[in-house]
N, C-alpha and C positions, 0 to 999 in steps of 0.2 A: 504493499500500500504506500502511495506518496500524496504528499501535500504539496502544493504549488502556491506558495504563499505570496506571489506578486504576479497577477495576471489580468490584464486588461481585456476582459472578454466581452465588454460592449463594443470592442473594435474588431471581434472574431466572430465567424460564423459558426453556426450551429454544428457542422459536422466535426468542428474542433472539439466540443463538448464530447461528441461521440467517440472520437479517438482519444482523447484525455481519460474517459471512462476504461475505454478497452485496453489502455495502458496501464492501467492500476491507480489512477488519480482518483482519491476518494473524496478530497476537499479542495477547496482553492479560495484564496483572499484576492478580492479586487479592489485597489486602492482607487480612490478618485484622483483623476489626473487630467492632464492638458490633451484634448483630444485633435489636436493640430490646427484647428479652424479656431481662432479668437473668439471666445464669447464676450458679446458686447451687452447683454442685458441679464440683470439676476434671474429672470424667471427661466431663460435658457440654462441656466447652472441649477436652478432648483429641480428643472424637469429630468437633467442628467442624475442629480443625485437621487431623483426619485426612481430611474431604472436600476439603479444599483442595488436597492433594497426592496424593487419589485420584478420587474421583467427578467433581470439577470438570474435573481433566485430561482424563477419559474423555469428558466431555460435549462439551468444546470440540474435541476431536480428532475427533470424529464430524461435524465440519462443517470439518475442515482449519485450524481456529484453535489456533494453540500456547499453553498456556496455562502462566503462570508465578504464583507467589505470593510474598508477604510474611509472615513470622512475627513475632507478636509479641502482648503484653498490652496491649489498648487502655486509653486514658487513662481512661475512664468506669469500667470494671471493676478499675482500680487502686485504686480505693477501697473494694474489699471485701478486706480484708489478708488473710484466711484464704484466700480463692479465688486473690489474686495470689500469695501463697507457693508454693501449689502448682503453679500455671501455669508459674511461674518454673521450677520444677524440670523442667518437659517441653521448655520451648522450645529448648534447646540440641539434644536430639534431633531435634526436627523442623526445625531450622534447618539441618541439614546433608543434608536430602533432597534427591532431586534435583527441580529445578525452582524452589527458593528463591532469589531473587534479591536479598532484603533483609531485614533485622531493620524490621517496621513492620505497621501504622502506628501510632506511638507519638508520645508527648508530652503535653499538656495539655488538659484539658476544663475543670475550674473552678480550675486551678492551685494544687491542694491538696498539702500536705507528702507524701501518699503518693503523689500523681501524680508528682510530684518524683521520689521514692525509685526508684520502678519504672520511669521513664523513665531516670534515670542507671543503674540495674543493666543495663537493655536497650542503652544505648549500650556499655556495658563490655563486653557480651557479643559486639555487632557488630564492635567493635575486635578481640577476641580471636579471632573467627572470619573475619575480612576482608571481610565483608560491608557493602553500601550500607546506608543508612537512609532510611526513608521517614518524613517527620515530618508528623502532624496536629496543624495549628494551631486554636486553640479558636474554636468560633462567636462566643464572648462575649470581649470585650476582647480581639480579635484582634490590634491591633496590638503592645499590651505583650506578649501572650503568644507572639506571633510573635519579637519581640526576645529574649526570654526564652530560648524554644528555642534559638535560636542561641547566646546566652551560654553556655547550659550544654552544649551540643555542643562547642564551642571548650574550656570548662573540662573536659570529658572526653577531651580529645586527638583529637577527631574532625576529619579533613580536609574541608573544607566541599564539595570537589569529589567527595567521597563521600555526600553528604547532600542530599536532596530536601524541601524545605520546600514542603508540598502547602497546597492551599486559600488561595491568595494572592488578594489583590484591589489595588485600586488604592493603599490605603493602606500596603501590605507589601512590593509589588513592588520598590522601588526599594532598601531596605535590603538586602532579600534578595540582590538581584543584586550589590550592591557589595559585599557581605560574601564573595562567592564561591562562594554556596548555586546549586543548580538550584531555579528557581523553578517550581512546579507550578500548575497553575489549572484547576478542576473546571467544566467546563460543566454546570451544574445549575440548571434553571430556578428563577427567583425568589428563590433564597437565597445562592448562591456567586458564580456568573459567569456571564453570557450572552454568546450567540454574537457579538453586536455589540459589547458591550463588548470582548470578547477580541480582536476585529480592531482595535479602536483602541489596544489595549495593544499589539498587535504593529507598529503604526505608528510608536508612540513609541519602544517598545523593540527592535526587531527579533526575531531568533529565538535569537539566543546563551544557553543554559543555560535557555530557557523549555520547559516542557513543557506541553501541553494534555492532559487527561484528562476523562472522563464521571462520574466517582465514582458511577456507577448503582447504587443499591441498592433497598431497600424502599421508599423514598420517590417523591414525584413526580419521576422523573428518566428521562433519555433514554440508551440504551445506543448510540446513535449520535450522541453530541454529538460526538465527536472529526471523523468525515468530515463532519457538517453544517459544523462551525466552519472545516474546511478548505476547502470549496466557498464560503462566503462571504466568507473571506479572498481566496481568488482573484479571486472576482467583484467585491471591494473595490479591487483591484488591487496588493495582497501578492504579491512575488515567490514563484514555485514554490519555490524553494530556500529561504525562509524559510519557507513551510507546511511542507515536506517536514521541515526541522529540528524544528519544534514538534510534530509529527503523527507523528513515525517517528525521525528519527536521534538526538535526544537521549535520548530514553528508551532506546534500544538502547546507547548510550553510557554511561549511568551504571548501567543493570542490567547491563550486559554486564561490567562491572567483578567480578561474582559468580564469571564462570567457567560460569554456568549458562544463559546467554541467548547466542544467537548468530543472524545473518542465516540460516546455512544451515539452520536449524532449521524455516525455513518456505519458503527458495528453493528448496530440495530435499525436500519434505514426503513423509512417508509415505503408502501408499494409505490411502483412506476406504472403510471397511468396516462400516456400520452394522449388519450382521447379527452384530458381535462383542458380549460382553457383559462388564458391569463385576460381578465376584463376584453372577454370575447374574441381573443386571438389564441392561434394554435403554432406549434413550432413546425407542423405538419403541412407540406405542399405538394401539389401534384398528385393527390390520389396515394399518398402513401399510407401503408398498413401500421396502424399505432402499436407501439410496445406496450404490452400492460403484463405486469409480472409482480410477484411478491418475492424481493430477493431474500434469500435467507444468510447470503454472505457476499462480499463482492467478489466479481469474477476472476479478480487477480490480486491475491492477497499474498503475494510473494514478492521480493526485491528482483527476482529471476523472472521477469514478465517474458511479454511475447516479444518476436523480433523487432528492434527498433533500429534505423539506420542513423548513425552517431555521425556528424558532421564535423 
């Protein structure tokens, strides 16, 4: 069994859910993020957050995957102050909804004063609500931005054991772990972290407080990044206990602190009935026969899953 603790499923097709379920992914966390096209009205952001706690939970459940999300104002759109102020008014309402396991993904993009302002405001919200935090580290000037993100978390009174610093690489991982944070790694082709590089980091650092995710989104990305990395790690001699830590247990531990996520959610899954509708809508198209079953266990409960092509 696997958890993908960073997957932007709103930008993926329904057959990705089907493939993820077949590969053994039993749960995922979908962080609120920048969707590529800048949002110019608060209402569009509210509708987006509504889809994370509504339609996406429904789509995932149609394939037996438990869907959770994080709620937040992303760093890029924090630079639109009028939008940001409006979104901040809505965040507490969404953060208390079922299935929300953290505030995120928040942090820095260009490390501007407005990004800093709303990063701090959302850290305060997380502390007040007793929720973990998912931090997005910047694509540019990553090392300095990662250090600054942790500095600010500590200034705002956050316990590092409640904070996931995501999108780490070889330059940032040592400091992230040394300071007591969870270190997330996104298996994202060409830009963030590759399977083989991840395996080398596991050989060096082990599995304590390391989390592997796909960060799959609208870009060139792979929704099967987690199971593919698990397979390559096992083939490379990484202990199965370590692989299970980084692809399942660690994500459950940190996001379970929210009180919204527990293993029983997928170990005792509800029936799958693709005849059901969400606000009148179905995932079925073109006369496809619906899947109707009462699962007694997930179809892939081992780290040694089906054949996966590792890129």
